[in-house]
C-alpha positions in Angstrom: -40.6 -32.5 -8.3 -37.9 -35.1 -7.4 -35.2 -32.2 -7.4 -37.1 -29.7 -5.2 -37.4 -32.7 -2.4 -34.2 -33.5 -2.9 -32.8 -30.0 -2.1 -35.4 -29.7 0.7 -34.1 -32.8 2.8 -30.6 -31.8 2.4 -31.0 -28.4 3.4 -33.2 -29.7 6.3 -30.3 -32.2 7.3 -27.7 -29.2 7.5 -30.4 -26.9 9.5 -31.3 -30.0 12.1 -27.5 -31.4 12.3 -25.9 -30.8 15.4 -23.4 -28.2 15.9 -19.8 -29.3 17.3 -18.0 -26.7 19.5 -14.7 -26.3 18.9 -12.3 -26.6 21.8 -10.0 -23.7 22.3 -6.3 -24.5 22.4 -4.3 -23.1 25.3 -1.1 -21.7 23.8 1.8 -20.8 26.0 4.3 -19.7 23.3 3.0 -16.9 20.5 5.9 -17.2 18.7 5.0 -20.7 17.8 1.5 -19.4 16.2 3.8 -17.1 13.8 4.3 -18.7 10.2 7.7 -19.3 9.0 8.7 -16.6 6.4 11.3 -16.3 4.2 14.2 -14.0 4.2 13.6 -10.9 2.4 16.3 -11.5 -0.3 14.3 -15.1 -1.3 11.1 -12.4 -1.9 12.3 -10.4 -4.6 10.5 -10.5 -7.6 12.8 -8.4 -9.9 16.1 -8.9 -11.3 19.5 -7.2 -10.1 20.9 -6.5 -13.7 20.1 -4.2 -16.2 19.4 -5.7 -19.5 18.3 -3.0 -21.3 17.7 0.4 -20.5 15.0 3.0 -22.1 15.6 6.6 -22.1 13.3 9.7 -22.8 11.4 10.2 -20.3 12.3 13.3 -17.6 10.3 11.7 -14.5 8.8 8.4 -13.1 7.2 5.9 -15.6 3.9 5.4 -14.1 2.6 2.8 -17.1 3.9 0.3 -19.5 2.2 -1.8 -22.3 3.6 -3.9 -24.9 1.9 -5.0 -28.4 0.8 -8.6 -28.9 3.9 -9.7 -30.6 6.1 -7.9 -28.2 7.8 -5.7 -30.7 6.5 -2.1 -29.2 6.7 -0.9 -25.9 4.4 2.0 -24.9 5.4 4.0 -21.6 3.4 7.0 -20.0 5.0 9.5 -17.5 3.4 11.2 -14.6 3.5 14.5 -16.7 1.2 12.9 -19.2 3.8 12.1 -21.8 3.6 8.8 -24.0 6.6 7.6 -25.5 6.9 4.6 -27.9 10.1 2.3 -28.4 11.2 -0.6 -30.2 11.7 -3.5 -27.6 14.5 -4.8 -29.8 16.7 -1.5 -30.3 15.3 0.7 -27.4 
């Protein structure tokens, strides 16, 4: 009962609390609102060097998966072909 009473009082406090109005800021320079973004060269999540290449698909690879130990790599192509590669040898 004390729990319900406490919850009720907290909800009542939130319901009856006075709401404050936010004042609008007058912005003269709209460019000042834009965030500072990094250069596109800094955002590249992929390496630029090819370490190992797996050949065998004729089209684009649309999915990849590895086994839990990282020994095997399974890939599938847009035409439905699935290939399994050994990661160490390709």
